[in-house]
C-alpha positions in Angstrom: -22.2 -11.3 33.3 -24.6 -8.4 33.1 -27.2 -8.3 30.3 -25.4 -5.3 28.7 -22.1 -7.2 28.8 -23.7 -10.3 27.4 -25.2 -8.3 24.4 -21.9 -6.6 23.8 -20.4 -10.1 23.5 -23.1 -11.6 21.3 -23.3 -8.8 18.7 -19.7 -9.2 17.4 -20.1 -13.0 17.5 -23.3 -12.8 15.5 -21.8 -10.5 13.0 -18.9 -12.9 12.5 -21.2 -15.8 11.9 -23.2 -13.7 9.4 -20.1 -12.8 7.5 -18.9 -16.4 7.5 -22.3 -17.6 6.1 -22.2 -14.9 3.4 -18.8 -16.0 2.4 -19.9 -19.7 2.2 -22.9 -18.8 0.1 -20.7 -16.8 -2.4 -18.4 -19.8 -2.7 -21.3 -22.1 -3.7 -21.7 -22.7 -7.4 -24.5 -20.7 -8.9 -27.6 -22.6 -9.9 -27.5 -23.9 -13.4 -29.5 -22.1 -16.1 -32.4 -24.0 -17.5 -31.9 -25.7 -20.9 -33.3 -23.8 -23.9 -34.3 -24.9 -27.3 -33.6 -23.7 -30.8 -35.5 -25.1 -33.8 -34.1 -24.7 -37.3 -34.6 -26.2 -40.7 -31.5 -26.7 -42.8 -32.3 -29.4 -45.4 -31.6 -33.0 -44.5 -32.3 -33.3 -40.7 -29.7 -36.1 -40.4 -27.0 -33.6 -41.3 -28.2 -30.8 -39.0 -28.6 -33.2 -36.1 -25.1 -34.5 -36.7 -23.6 -31.0 -36.9 -25.1 -29.6 -33.8 -24.7 -32.6 -31.6 -20.9 -32.0 -32.0 -21.2 -28.5 -30.4 -20.1 -28.2 -26.7 -23.0 -27.1 -24.7 -25.6 -28.8 -26.9 -27.4 -31.4 -24.9 -29.2 -33.1 -27.7 -30.6 -32.5 -31.2 -33.8 -34.2 -32.4 -34.9 -34.6 -36.0 -38.5 -33.8 -36.7 -41.2 -31.8 -38.6 -42.6 -28.4 -38.0 -44.1 -25.4 -39.8 -47.0 -27.2 -41.5 -50.7 -28.0 -41.1 -50.7 -31.8 -40.7 -50.9 -33.3 -37.3 -48.4 -36.1 -36.5 -47.0 -36.1 -40.0 -44.9 -39.0 -41.3 -41.7 -38.8 -43.3 -43.5 -40.2 -46.3 -46.1 -37.4 -46.1 -43.6 -34.6 -45.5 -41.2 -35.7 -48.2 -44.1 -36.1 -50.7 -45.1 -32.5 -50.2 -48.4 -30.8 -49.4 -48.2 -30.8 -45.6 -46.3 -27.5 -45.4 -43.8 -29.0 -42.9 -40.1 -28.6 -43.0 -37.6 -31.2 -42.0 -36.3 -29.5 -38.9 -34.1 -30.1 -35.8 -34.9 -29.1 -32.3 -31.6 -28.3 -30.5 -31.6 -28.4 -26.7 -28.7 -26.5 -25.3 -27.2 -25.2 -22.0 -27.1 -21.3 -22.3 -24.3 -21.2 -19.7 -22.0 -23.1 -22.1 -23.2 -21.9 -25.6 -25.4 -18.9 -26.5 -28.4 -18.9 -28.8 -26.6 -16.2 -30.8 -23.6 -18.5 -31.3 -25.8 -21.3 -32.5 -27.7 -19.1 -34.9 -24.5 -17.8 -36.4 -23.2 -21.4 -36.7 -26.5 -22.5 -38.4 -26.3 -19.9 -41.1 -22.8 -20.9 -41.9 -23.7 -24.6 -42.1 -26.3 -24.2 -44.9 -26.9 -22.3 -48.2 -29.2 -19.6 -47.0 -29.4 -18.1 -50.5 -31.3 -21.2 -51.9 -35.1 -20.9 -51.8 -35.8 -24.2 -53.4 -34.2 -26.7 -50.9 -30.7 -27.5 -49.9 -28.0 -29.0 -52.0 -29.2 -32.2 -53.7 -32.5 -32.3 -51.7 -35.1 -30.2 -53.5 -38.6 -29.2 -52.5 -40.4 -27.2 -49.8 -39.6 -29.6 -46.9 -35.9 -29.1 -47.5 -35.9 -25.3 -47.3 -34.1 -23.4 -44.6 -36.0 -21.6 -41.7 -35.6 -20.5 -38.1 -38.5 -20.9 -35.7 -38.9 -18.4 -32.8 -41.2 -18.3 -29.8 -40.9 -14.7 -28.6 -39.6 -11.2 -29.5 -36.2 -11.7 -28.0 -35.6 -14.9 -30.0 -36.8 -13.1 -33.2 -34.5 -10.2 -32.6 -31.5 -12.5 -32.2 -32.5 -14.5 -35.4 -32.8 -11.3 -37.4 -29.4 -10.1 -36.2 -27.8 -13.4 -37.2 -29.6 -13.2 -40.6 -28.4 -9.7 -41.2 -24.8 -10.7 -40.3 -24.9 -13.6 -42.7 -26.3 -11.5 -45.5 -23.6 -8.8 -45.0 -20.8 -11.4 -44.9 -22.0 -13.1 -48.0 -23.0 -10.0 -50.0 -26.0 -12.0 -51.2 -29.7 -12.0 -50.3 -30.4 -14.5 -47.5 -33.9 -16.0 -48.1 -34.1 -18.0 -44.9 -37.4 -17.0 -43.2 -37.9 -16.4 -39.5 -41.2 -18.0 -38.6 -43.3 -18.3 -35.5 -42.7 -21.6 -33.8 -45.5 -24.1 -33.9 -45.8 -27.8 -32.8 -42.6 -29.8 -33.3 -43.2 -33.4 -34.2 -40.2 -35.7 -33.6 -39.5 -37.9 -36.6 -39.7 -41.6 -36.6 -37.2 -43.4 -34.4 -35.0 -44.7 -37.3 -34.2 -41.1 -38.2 -32.8 -40.2 -34.8 -29.0 -40.4 -34.6 -29.0 -41.8 -38.1 -25.5 -40.5 -38.6 -24.0 -42.8 -36.0 -26.1 -45.9 -36.4 -24.6 -49.4 -36.9 -27.6 -51.0 -38.5 -26.8 -52.7 -41.9 -28.9 -51.2 -44.6 -29.1 -51.5 -48.4 -28.4 -48.2 -50.3 -27.7 -47.2 -53.8 -24.0 -47.3 -52.7 -24.5 -51.0 -51.8 -24.9 -52.6 -48.3 -23.5 -50.3 -45.7 -23.7 -49.6 -42.0 -25.9 -46.6 -41.3 -23.1 -44.3 -40.3 -21.2 -45.2 -43.5 -24.3 -44.7 -45.6 -24.8 -41.3 -44.0 -21.3 -40.2 -44.9 -21.7 -41.4 -48.5 -25.0 -39.6 -48.8 -23.6 -36.3 -47.4 -20.6 -36.4 -49.7 -22.7 -37.3 -52.8 -25.2 -34.5 -52.0 -22.5 -31.9 -52.1 -23.4 -30.3 -48.8 -19.9 -29.6 -47.5 -18.6 -28.6 -50.9 -21.2 -25.9 -51.3 -20.9 -24.7 -47.7 -17.2 -24.3 -48.1 -17.7 -22.5 -51.4 -20.0 -20.0 -49.7 -18.4 -19.6 -46.3 -14.8 -20.7 -46.6 -13.0 -21.1 -43.3 -16.1 -19.7 -41.5 -18.0 -22.9 -42.2 -18.1 -24.7 -38.8 -19.0 -28.2 -39.8 -17.9 -28.7 -43.4 -16.2 -32.1 -43.6 -17.7 -33.4 -40.4 
């Protein structure tokens, strides 16, 4: 076989291989998007954690404290007041399954964003609502969700959009409180943690108020 004939044979074969490789690469699943976080304050962090861990695409939700000036705050310090911290939840999610925009809209419809003094039966600065953002894109999405909520309610939404600071995870006993089996003593009598949580949530009037505000648009009321 002459050199020219050999090259004439190789070129089509090489082209076929390249086409085959390209087709195989297209068939491979695209690389997963990196997880993202959204930090919100919506009153009792047990309730916010419980709500958002039920959302498909949410990897985990961690109860904690943020927005204040105290380093490594404790629950006792935050609930007493004076630290400036909010009870907050840091939500880690897969943006390929659920968008930040969706989560923000769900957040507004899971709280009373017209209440500047706390949430439901929990009063005081640490129980106020807030959204914490890390960049201009996150801020724009939060503002868009806030405007949408205000337009739908026809009332002033007081939830601030704040620059994110250090998030401090709460004590271990607060994490996944809503599904714990530990026997505890409460004002409702001895109960398993998950039963105590349900009793607290109902007594606090969270779902009743959210249903009153949002009706069928409330994503978690009754959870």
